[in-house]
MINU-620071 format. One record per residue: x, y, z of N, C-alpha, C in turn. Coordinates in steps of 0.05 Angstrom, whole numbers, plus 32768, in hexadecimal, padded with zeros to 4 digits. Layout:
X	Y	Z	X	Y	Z	X	Y	Z
...
This chain:
7C1F	7F38	7EBF	7C1F	7F54	7EB8	7C3B	7F61	7EBD
7C49	7F58	7ED2	7C62	7F65	7ED9	7C79	7F52	7ED2
7C90	7F5E	7EC9	7CA7	7F4E	7EC4	7CB2	7F41	7EDD
7CBD	7F29	7EDB	7CC7	7F1B	7EF3	7CE6	7F1B	7EF2
7CF1	7F1F	7F0A	7D0E	7F1E	7F0D	7D15	7F0B	7F24
7D2E	7F02	7F24	7D36	7EEE	7F38	7D3B	7EFC	7F53
7D31	7EEF	7F68	7D37	7EF8	7F83	7D52	7EEC	7F8B
7D67	7EFD	7F8A	7D82	7EF4	7F8D	7D89	7EE9	7FA9
7D78	7EF0	7FBD	7D7E	7EE8	7FD8	7D6A	7ED4	7FE3
7D60	7EC3	7FD1	7D4E	7EAD	7FD9	7D5A	7E93	7FCC
7D57	7E7E	7FDA	7D60	7E64	7FD0	7D52	7E5D	7FB6
7D61	7E57	7FA1	7D56	7E51	7F87	7D50	7E69	7F76
7D54	7E81	7F81	7D50	7E9A	7F73	7D35	7E9B	7F64
7D1F	7E99	7F72	7D05	7E99	7F65	7CFF	7EB3	7F56
7CEE	7EB1	7F42	7CE6	7EC8	7F32	7CCF	7ED7	7F41
7CD3	7EF1	7F44	7CC0	7F02	7F53	7CB6	7F19	7F41
7C9C	7F1F	7F42	7C92	7F36	7F32	7CA0	7F50	7F3B
7CA9	7F5F	7F27	7CB8	7F78	7F2D	7CA9	7F90	7F22
7CAE	7FA7	7F2E	7CA2	7FC0	7F24	7C87	7FC7	7F2E
7C7E	7FBA	7F44	7C63	7FBF	7F4F	7C61	7FDA	7F5D
7C77	7FE8	7F5E	7C76	8004	7F68	7C64	8016	7F57
7C60	800D	7F3E	7C4E	801D	7F2C	7C32	801F	7F37
7C2A	800A	7F47	7C0F	800B	7F53	7C0E	8023	7F67
7C23	8026	7F76	7C24	803C	7F89	7C23	8057	7F7B
7C33	805A	7F65	7C34	8073	7F56	7C19	807A	7F4B
7C0C	8067	7F3E	7BF2	806C	7F31	7BDD	8072	7F46
7BDC	8062	7F5C	7BC8	8067	7F71	7BCC	8083	7F7D
7BE5	8089	7F83	7BEB	80A3	7F90	7BE2	80BA	7F7E
7BE7	80B8	7F64	7BE0	80CD	7F52	7BC1	80D1	7F51
7BB3	80BB	7F4E	7B95	80BC	7F4E	7B8B	80C7	7F68
7B96	80BE	7F7E	7B8E	80C7	7F99	7B91	80E6	7F9C
7BA9	80F0	7F94	7BAE	810C	7F97	7B9C	811D	7F84
7B97	8113	7F6C	7B85	8121	7F5A	7B68	8121	7F66
7B61	810B	7F73	7B47	810A	7F80	7B45	811F	7F96
7B5A	8122	7FA6	7B59	8136	7FBC	7B56	8152	7FB0
7B63	8157	7F99	7B61	8171	7F8D	7B46	8177	7F81
7B3C	8164	7F70	7B23	816A	7F62	7B0A	8169	7F74
7B0C	815B	7F8A	7AF5	815A	7F9D	7AF6	8172	7FB1
7B0C	8180	7FB0	7B0F	8198	7FC2	7B17	8190	7FDF
7B1D	8177	7FE4	7B25	816F	7FFF	7B3F	817E	8007
7B51	8180	7FF4	7B69	8191	7FF9	7B6A	81A5	7FE2
7B60	81BD	7FE7	7B5E	81D1	7FD3	7B78	81E0	7FCF
7B7A	81F1	7FBA	7B92	8201	7FB5	7B96	8217	7FCA
7BAE	821F	7FCD	7BB5	8235	7FDF	7BC8	8247	7FD1
7BC1	8261	7FD0	7BD2	8274	7FC1	7BD7	826C	7FA4
7BC2	8261	7F98	7BC2	8259	7F7C	7BD4	8242	7F76
7BDD	8233	7F8A	7BEC	821A	7F86	7BDE	8204	7F95
7BE1	81EB	7F8B	7BD4	81D4	7F97	7BE9	81C0	7FA0
7BE8	81B9	7FB9	7BFA	81A5	7FC4	7BF5	8189	7FB8
7BDB	8180	7FB5	7BD7	8166	7FA8	7BE2	8164	7F8C
7BDD	8179	7F7C	7BE6	8178	7F60	7C04	8179	7F5E
7C11	8189	7F6F	7C2E	818B	7F6F	7C3A	8170	7F76
7C2F	8164	7F8C	7C3A	814A	7F95	7C35	8135	7F80
7C1D	8136	7F73	7C17	8122	7F5E	7C2B	8123	7F47
7C32	813B	7F3E	7C45	813F	7F28	7C60	8133	7F30
7C68	8138	7F48	7C83	812E	7F52	7C83	8110	7F53
7C6E	8104	7F5F	7C6D	80E7	7F61	7C6C	80DA	7F45
7C5D	80E5	7F33	7C5B	80DB	7F18	7C77	80DB	7F0B
7C86	80F1	7F0E	7CA0	80F2	7F02	7CB3	80DE	7F0F
7CB1	80DB	7F29	7CC2	80C7	7F37	7CBC	80AB	7F2C
7CA2	80A5	7F29	7C9B	808B	7F1E	7CA4	8087	7F01
7CA2	809C	7EF1	7CAA	809B	7ED6	7CC9	8097	7ED4
7CD7	80A4	7EE5	7CF4	80A1	7EE6	7CFC	8085	7EED
7CEE	807A	7F01	7CF4	805E	7F09	7CEC	804A	7EF4
7CD7	8050	7EE5	7CCE	803E	7ECF	7CE3	803E	7EB9
7CEE	8056	7EB3	7D03	8057	7E9F	7D1B	8047	7EA8
7D22	8048	7EC2	7D39	8039	7ECC	7D34	801B	7ECB
7D1B	8013	7ED0	7D14	7FF7	7ECE	7D16	7FED	7EB2
7D0F	7FFE	7E9F	7D0F	7FF7	7E83	7D2A	7FF6	7E76
7D39	800D	7E7A	7D52	8010	7E6B	7D6B	8012	7E7D
7D68	800E	7E97	7D7E	800E	7EAA	7D8E	8028	7EA7
7D83	803E	7EB0	7D90	8058	7EAE	7DAB	8058	7EBC
7DBE	8066	7EB1	7DD8	806A	7EBE	7DD4	807D	7ED5
7DE5	807A	7EEA	7DE2	808B	7F02	7DE6	80A8	7EFC
7DF6	80B0	7EE8	7DFA	80CC	7EE3	7DE0	80D9	7ED9
7DCE	80C9	7ECE	7DB4	80D3	7EC6	7DA0	80D3	7EDD
7DA1	80BD	7EEC	7D8E	80BA	7F03	7D94	80CF	7F18
7DAD	80D7	7F1B	7DB4	80EA	7F30	7DA7	8105	7F2B
7DA4	810D	7F12	7D9B	8129	7F0D	7D7E	812A	7F02
7D73	8114	7EF9	7D58	8115	7EEE	7D43	811F	7F02
7D46	8118	7F1C	7D32	8122	7F2F	7D30	8141	7F31
7D44	814F	7F26	7D44	816C	7F27	7D2C	8177	7F17
7D23	8168	7F04	7D0B	8171	7EF4	7CF3	8173	7F06
7CF0	8160	7F19	7CD9	8160	7F2B	7CDB	8177	7F3F
7CF3	8184	7F41	7CF5	819A	7F54	7CE6	81B3	7F4A
7CE1	81B4	7F30	7CD5	81CC	7F24	7CB9	81D2	7F30
7CA7	81BF	7F30	7C8C	81C5	7F3C	7C8E	81CB	7F5A
7CA2	81BF	7F68	7CA5	81C5	7F85	7CB0	81E1	7F89
7CC2	81EA	7F78	7CCC	8205	7F7A	7CB5	8219	7F77
7CA4	8214	7F63	7C8D	8226	7F5F	7C7A	8225	7F77
7C75	820D	7F81	7C63	820B	7F98	7C6E	8219	7FB0
7C87	8215	7FB6	7C94	8222	7FCD	7C94	8240	7FCB
7C99	824B	7FB3	7C9A	8268	7FAF	7C7E	8274	7FB1
7C6A	8267	7FA6	7C4F	8272	7FA6	7C41	826F	7FC1
7C47	825A	7FCF	7C39	8255	7FE8	7C47	8262	8000
7C5E	826E	7FFB	7C6C	827C	8011	7C78	826A	8026
7C82	8253	801E	7C8F	8241	8032	7CA9	824E	803C
7CB0	8246	8054	7CC9	8250	8060	7CE1	8249	804F
7CF3	825C	804C	7D0B	8258	803D	7D23	8253	804F
7D1D	824A	8067	7D31	8244	807B	7D2E	8227	8085
7D44	821D	8091	7D44	8203	809D	7D50	8206	80B9
7D42	81FC	80CD	7D4C	81FC	80E8	7D5B	81E2	80EE
7D75	81E5	80F4	7D86	81CE	80F9	7D91	81CE	8115
7D91	81B7	8123	7D9C	81B6	813E	7DBA	81BF	813D
7DC2	81CE	8151	7DDD	81D8	8154	7DE3	81F0	8142
7DD8	81EF	8129	7DDD	8205	8116	7DC9	821B	8118
7DB1	8216	8123	7D9C	822A	8124	7D8D	822C	810A
7D82	8243	8104	7D72	8248	80EC	7D85	8250	80D5
7D84	8241	80C0	7D93	8248	80A8	7D80	8254	8093
7D84	826D	808D	7D72	827B	807A	7D7F	827B	805E
7D70	8270	804B	7D7B	826D	8030	7D6F	8282	801C
7D58	828D	8023	7D4B	82A1	8011	7D46	8294	7FF5
7D4F	82A2	7FE0	7D4A	8299	7FC5	7D59	827E	7FBF
7D6F	827A	7FCD	7D7E	8261	7FC8	7D6D	8248	7FD0
7D5A	824C	7FE2	7D4A	8235	7FEA	7D3B	822A	7FD2
7D31	823B	7FC1	7D21	8232	7FA9	7D33	8225	7F94
7D4A	8231	7F8F	7D59	8228	7F78	7D71	8216	7F7F
7D76	8212	7F99	7D8C	8201	7FA1	7D83	81EB	7FB5
7D76	81F3	7FCA	7D6F	81E0	7FE0	7D59	81CC	7FD6
7D44	81D6	7FCA	7D2E	81C4	7FC1	7D39	81B0	7FAD
7D48	81B9	7F98	7D53	81A5	7F85	7D66	8191	7F93
7D76	819A	7FA6	7D88	8188	7FB4	7D78	8173	7FC4
7D63	817C	7FD2	7D53	816A	7FE2	7D46	8154	7FD0
7D3B	815D	7FB9	7D2E	814A	7FA7	7D43	8136	7F9B
7D5A	8140	7F93	7D6E	8130	7F87	7D7A	811C	7F9B
7D81	8125	7FB3	7D8D	8114	7FC7	7D7A	80FF	7FD2
7D62	8108	7FD9	7D4F	80F5	7FE5	7D47	80DF	7FD2
7D40	80E7	7FB9	7D37	80D4	7FA5	7D4C	80BF	7F9F
7D64	80C8	7F9B	7D7A	80B5	7F94	7D83	80A4	7FAC
7D84	80AF	7FC3	7D8D	809F	7FDA	7D79	808A	7FE2
7D5F	8091	7FE0	7D4A	807D	7FE5	7D4C	8066	7FD1
7D52	806D	7FB8	7D54	8058	7FA3	7D6D	8046	7FA8
7D82	8051	7FB3	7D9B	8042	7FB7	7D99	802E	7FCD
7D88	8033	7FE1	7D86	8020	7FF8	7D71	800B	7FF1
7D79	7FF6	7FE5	7D66	7FE1	7FDD	7D75	7FC7	7FD9
7D68	7FB4	7FCB	7D75	7F9B	7FC4	7D6C	7F84	7FD5
7D5F	7F89	7FEC	7D55	7F74	7FFD	7D37	7F77	8001
7D29	7F61	8004	7D0C	7F61	8007	7D03	7F71	801F
7CF5	7F87	801A	7CEB	7F98	8030	7CFC	7FB1	8035
7D15	7FB0	802C	7D27	7FC7	8032	7D1E	7FE0	8024
7D16	7FDE	800B	7D0F	7FF6	7FFC	7CF1	7FFE	8000
7CE3	7FF0	8011	7CC7	7FF7	8017	7CC3	7FFE	8034
7CCF	7FEF	8047	7CCB	7FF4	8063	7CD7	800F	806B
7CF0	8013	8064	7CFE	802C	806C	7CF0	8045	8062
7CE9	8047	8049	7CDA	805F	8040	7CBF	8063	804F
7CB2	804C	8055	7C99	804E	8064	7C9D	805A	807F
7CB3	8053	808C	7CB9	805D	80A7	7CBD	807C	80A5
7CCD	8084	8091	7CD2	80A1	808E	7CB8	80B0	8088
7CA7	80A5	8077	7C8E	80B2	806F	7C7B	80B4	8087
7C79	809F	8097	7C68	80A0	80AF	7C72	80B5	80C2
7C8D	80B7	80C5	7C98	80CC	80D6	7C91	80E8	80CD
7C90	80EC	80B3	7C89	8107	80A8	7C6B	810C	80AC
7C5B	80F7	80A9	7C3E	80FA	80AC	7C35	8102	80C8
7C44	80F8	80DC	7C3D	80FD	80F8	7C3B	811A	80FE
7C4D	812A	80F2	7C4E	8147	80F9	7C44	8158	80E2
7C37	814D	80CF	7C2C	815D	80B9	7C0F	8162	80BC
7C07	817A	80B7	7BEA	8181	80B7	7BDD	8179	809D
7BEE	8172	8089	7BE3	816A	806F	7BE6	814B	806B
7BE2	813D	8081	7BE5	8120	8080	7BD2	8112	806D
7BBB	811F	8067	7BA8	8113	8056	7BB3	810F	803A
7BC8	811E	8032	7BD4	811B	8018	7BDF	80FF	8014
7BE8	80F2	802A	7BF6	80D9	8027	7BE9	80C1	8035
7BD1	80C5	803F	7BC4	80AF	804E	7BBE	8097	803B
7BB2	809C	8025	7BAB	8087	8012	7BC5	807A	8006
7BD7	808B	7FFB	7BF0	8080	7FF0	7C00	8070	8004
7C00	8079	801E	7C10	806A	8032	7C04	804E	8036
7BE9	804C	8036	7BDC	8032	8039	7BE4	801F	8023
7BE4	8029	800A	7BEB	8018	7FF3	7C09	8010	7FF5
7C1A	8023	7FFE	7C36	801D	8000	7C3B	8008	8016
7C2C	8009	802C	7C2F	7FF6	8041	7C27	7FDA	8038
7C12	7FD8	8027	7C0A	7FBE	801B	7C21	7FB3	800A
7C2D	7FC4	7FFA	7C44	7FBC	7FE9	7C5B	7FB4	7FFB
7C5E	7FC2	8011	7C74	7FBD	8024	7C72	7FA1	802F
7C5A	7F99	8038	7C56	7F7E	8043	7C5C	7F69	802E
7C53	7F6D	8016	7C58	7F59	8000	7C75	7F58	7FF9
7C82	7F6F	7FF9	7C9F	7F70	7FF3	7CAF	7F63	8009
7CA9	7F68	8022	7CB7	7F5C	8038	7CB4	7F3D	8038
7C9D	7F34	802F	7C98	7F17	802D	7CA6	7F0A	8015
7CB1	7F1B	8004	7CBF	7F11	7FEC	7CAD	7F09	7FD5
7C94	7F15	7FD5	7C81	7F0E	7FC0	7C82	7F22	7FA8
7C8C	7F3A	7FAD	7C8E	7F4E	7F98	7CA7	7F5F	7F9C
7CAE	7F6D	7F86	7CC2	7F83	7F87	7CB4	7F9C	7F7D
7CBA	7FB3	7F8A	7CAE	7FCC	7F81	7CBE	7FD8	7F6A
7CD7	7FCF	7F67	7CE8	7FD8	7F51	7CF0	7FF5	7F54
7CFF	7FFF	7F40	7D07	801B	7F41	7CF0	802E	7F3F
7CDA	8025	7F32	7CC2	8035	7F31	7CB8	803C	7F4D
7CB8	8028	7F5E	7CAF	802C	7F79	7CC3	803C	7F8A
7CDD	8036	7F88	7CF0	8043	7F99	7CF4	8061	7F91
7CF4	8066	7F77	7CF5	8082	7F6E	7CDB	8091	7F75
7CC5	8083	7F72	7CAB	808F	7F78	7CA8	8097	7F95
7CB0	8084	7FA7	7CAD	808A	7FC4	7CC2	809E	7FCD
7CDA	809D	7FC0	7CEE	80B1	7FC7	7CE6	80CD	7FC0
7CDA	80CF	7FA8	7CD0	80E9	7F9F	7CB9	80F2	7FB1
7CA8	80DF	7FBA	7C92	80E5	7FCC	7C9C	80F1	7FE6
7CAF	80E4	7FF2	7CBA	80ED	800C	7CC6	8109	800A
7CD6	810E	7FF6	7CE3	8128	7FF2	7CCE	813E	7FED
7CBC	8138	7FDB	7CA8	814C	7FD3	7C95	8152	7FEA
7C8C	813E	7FF8	7C79	8141	800E	7C86	8152	8024
7CA0	814D	802A	7CAE	815C	803F	7CB0	8179	8038
7CB5	817F	801E	7CB7	819B	8015	7C9C	81A8	8016
7C88	819B	800C	7C6D	81A7	800C	7C62	81AD	8028
7C68	819A	803B	7C5E	819E	8056	7C72	81AB	8068
7C89	81B5	805D	7C9D	81C3	806B	7CA8	81B4	8083
7CAF	819A	807E	7CBA	8189	8093	7CD7	8181	808B
7CE6	8195	8084	7D01	8191	8079	7D14	8185	808E
7D12	818E	80A7	7D24	8184	80BC	7D1F	8166	80C1
7D05	815F	80C3	7CFE	8143	80C7	7D09	8131	80B0
7D06	813C	8098	7D10	812D	8081	7D2E	8129	8082
7D3D	813E	8088	7D5A	813D	8088	7D64	8129	809D
7D58	8129	80B5	7D61	8116	80CA	7D5A	80FA	80C2
7D42	80F6	80B8	7D38	80DB	80B2	7D47	80CD	809D
7D51	80DC	8089	7D5F	80CF	8072	7D7D	80CD	8076
7D87	80D4	808E	7DA4	80D2	8092	7DAF	80B5	808D
7DA1	80A0	8096	7DAB	8085	808F	7DAD	8081	8070
7D99	808C	8062	7D9A	808A	8044	7DB3	8098	8039
7DB8	80B0	8043	7DCF	80C0	803A	7DE9	80B1	8040
7DEA	80A6	8059	7E02	8098	8061	7E07	8080	804E
7DF2	8072	8047	7DF4	805B	8035	7DFF	8064	801A
7DF4	8079	800F	7DFC	8083	7FF5	7E18	808D	7FF5
7E20	809B	800A	7E3C	80A4	800C	7E50	808D	800C
7E49	8078	801B	7E5B	8060	801C	7E5D	8054	8000
7E47	8051	7FF2	7E46	8045	7FD8	7E57	8056	7FC4
7E52	8070	7FC4	7E60	8082	7FB0	7E7D	8084	7FB6
7E85	8085	7FD0	7EA1	8087	7FD6	7EB1	806F	7FCD
7EA6	8057	7FD1	7EB4	803F	7FC9	7EB5	803C	7FAB
7EA1	8047	7F9D	7EA1	8046	7F80	7EB6	8059	7F75
7EB5	8072	7F7F	7EC7	8087	7F74	7EE4	8083	7F7D
7EE8	807B	7F96	7F03	8079	7FA0	7F10	805E	7F9B
7F01	8049	7F9C	7F0D	802E	7F9A	7F03	801E	7F82
7EF0	802A	7F73	7EE5	801C	7F5C	7ED9	8001	7F63
7ECD	7FFF	7F7A	7EC1	7FE6	7F83	7EA4	7FEB	7F8B
7E93	7FD7	7F87	7E77	7FD9	7F8E	7E70	7FC7	7FA6
7E5B	7FCF	7FB3	7E52	7FC0	7FCB	7E44	7FA7	7FC1
7E49	7F91	7FCF	7E3C	7F78	7FC9	7E3A	7F67	7FE2
7E25	7F58	7FE3	7E20	7F47	7FFA	7E1E	7F2A	7FF0
7E28	7F17	8000	7E29	7EFB	7FF8	7E12	7EEC	8005
7E04	7EDC	7FF5	7DEE	7ECB	7FFE	7DF7	7EAE	7FFD
7DF8	7EA0	8013	7E01	7E85	8014	7DEB	7E70	8012
7DD3	7E79	800C	7DBC	7E67	800B	7DAA	7E6A	8022
7DB4	7E75	8038	7DA4	7E7A	8050	7DA7	7E96	805B
7DC0	7E9F	805C	7DC5	7EB9	8069	7DD7	7ECA	8057
7DD7	7EE4	805E	7DE7	7EF8	8050	7E00	7EFF	8060
7E16	7F05	8053	7E2D	7F10	8061	7E3E	7F1F	804C
7E50	7F30	8056	7E62	7F3F	8045	7E7D	7F41	8052
7E91	7F47	8042	7EAD	7F4A	804B	7EB7	7F67	8047
7EA5	7F79	8043	7EAD	7F95	8040	7E96	7FA7	804B
7E9C	7FC1	804C	7E89	7FD5	8057	7E85	7FEB	8042
7E76	7FE4	802D	7E72	7FF7	8017	7E56	8001	8014
7E45	7FF9	8026	7E29	8003	8026	7E1E	7FFD	8042
7E06	8006	8047	7DF9	8001	8061	7DF3	7FE3	8064
7DEB	7FD6	804E	7DE6	7FB9	804F	7DFF	7FA9	8055
7E15	7FB0	8047	7E2E	7FA1	804C	7E3A	7FA8	8067
7E35	7FC0	8071	7E3E	7FC8	808C	7E30	7FB7	80A1
7E16	7FB3	809E	7E07	7FA3	80B1	7E0F	7F86	80B0
7E15	7F7C	8098	7E1C	7F5F	8095	7E3A	7F5A	8095
7E4A	7F6E	809B	7E67	7F6B	809B	7E70	7F56	80AF
7E79	7F3F	80A4	7E83	7F29	80B5	7E6D	7F1E	80C8
7E54	7F22	80C0	7E3E	7F17	80CF	7E2C	7F08	80BC
7E21	7EF2	80C5	7E0F	7EE2	80B4	7DF2	7EE7	80BE
7DE3	7EF6	80AE	7DC8	7EFE	80B5	7DB5	7EF6	809F
7D9C	7EF0	80A7	7D88	7EEB	8093	7D80	7F05	8086
7D73	7F03	806F	7D6A	7F1A	8061	7D58	7F2B	8072
7D45	7F1E	8080	7D33	7F2D	8091	7D41	7F3B	80A9
7D56	7F2E	80B3	7D65	7F3A	80C9	7D73	7F54	80C0
7D7E	7F53	80A8	7D8C	7F6A	809C	7D78	7F81	8098
7D61	7F7A	808C	7D4C	7F8E	8087	7D42	7F9A	80A1
7D3D	7F89	80B5	7D33	7F93	80CE	7D48	7FA5	80DC
7D61	7F9E	80DA	7D76	7FAE	80E7	7D78	7FCA	80DA
7D77	7FCB	80C0	7D79	7FE5	80B2	7D5F	7FF5	80B6
7D49	7FE8	80B7	7D2F	7FF5	80BC	7D2F	8002	80D8
7D3B	7FF4	80EB	7D3C	7FFF	8106	7D4E	8018	8107
7D64	8017	80F8	7D75	802F	80F6	7D66	8047	80EB
7D57	8042	80D6	7D46	8058	80CA	7D31	8061	80DE
7D25	804E	80EC	7D11	8055	8100	7D1D	8066	8116
7D35	8060	8120	7D41	8070	8135	7D46	808D	812C
7D4F	8090	8113	7D53	80AC	8109	7D39	80BA	8105
7D24	80AB	80FD	7D0A	80B8	80F9	7CFE	80C0	8114
7D02	80B0	8129	7CF9	80B7	8143	7D08	80D0	814D
7D22	80D0	8148	7D32	80E7	8150	7D28	8101	8142
7D21	80FF	8129	7D17	8116	811A	7CFC	811F	8126
7CEC	810C	812F	7CD3	8112	813B	7CD7	8121	8156
7CEA	8118	8165	7CF0	8125	817E	7CFA	8142	817A
7D09	8146	8165	7D12	8161	815F	7CFB	8173	8157
7CE7	8168	8149	7CCF	8178	8142	7CBF	817F	815B
7CBE	816D	816F	7CB0	8173	8188	7CBE	8188	8198
7CD9	8186	8199	7CE8	8199	81A8	7CEA	81B4	819A
């Protein structure tokens, strides 16, 4: 059913089914519509959290599917998520969500109308693209988003929105970490859109900002080396372990002059994301 691609970091480069993130996107959409039509999560102030989230996840999956099919250029991928900001802007305005963000050291930053037309689109665009950029190794594009999503669920009163989808994503995560499947751009864009949209709907912006800092750091490294030096990040696989001779991404930074297995690299980066997620949780408590 699914196209197969070579696993570049396995001996013999075996063919692995790709694009199974579509399972997550479809299940999440059906699950959210079920919550809405059964009245488990009803509308508030004439807007519905399940329907808004479903629209965003569907668009994220559609965008990833396009990328899997025709390999979208980054200038298109960078701005396409802005379309998904439209239902979130309407939801935030109608439901009366806070238009401020409380940041450590800076205090409360009040954006008023700018929150709807600047901050929400920026959150959607940055989170979706940075999540998509941190990938390439088995488990990396599934474990790290799962950690961030669990961190958001811990402090959300609307956790039921993501209980079913999180379970499906964790199943895909196990299979991906074992090297049996790839979720593809459909999965990475879908889960990135999920994280951003869920954080906005549940008003957990600070937790989101802190949790995705490793993602942002990775993307900044990648973009700086491309724009300033016209070079791309790459990691060398010698048949057993990975290593790199430059620091152009989070993966190459971890493997810089170190010989690590794929799982060691994925575990190291996942621990970094986990530390930032725990820190964001502590800030919510305080």
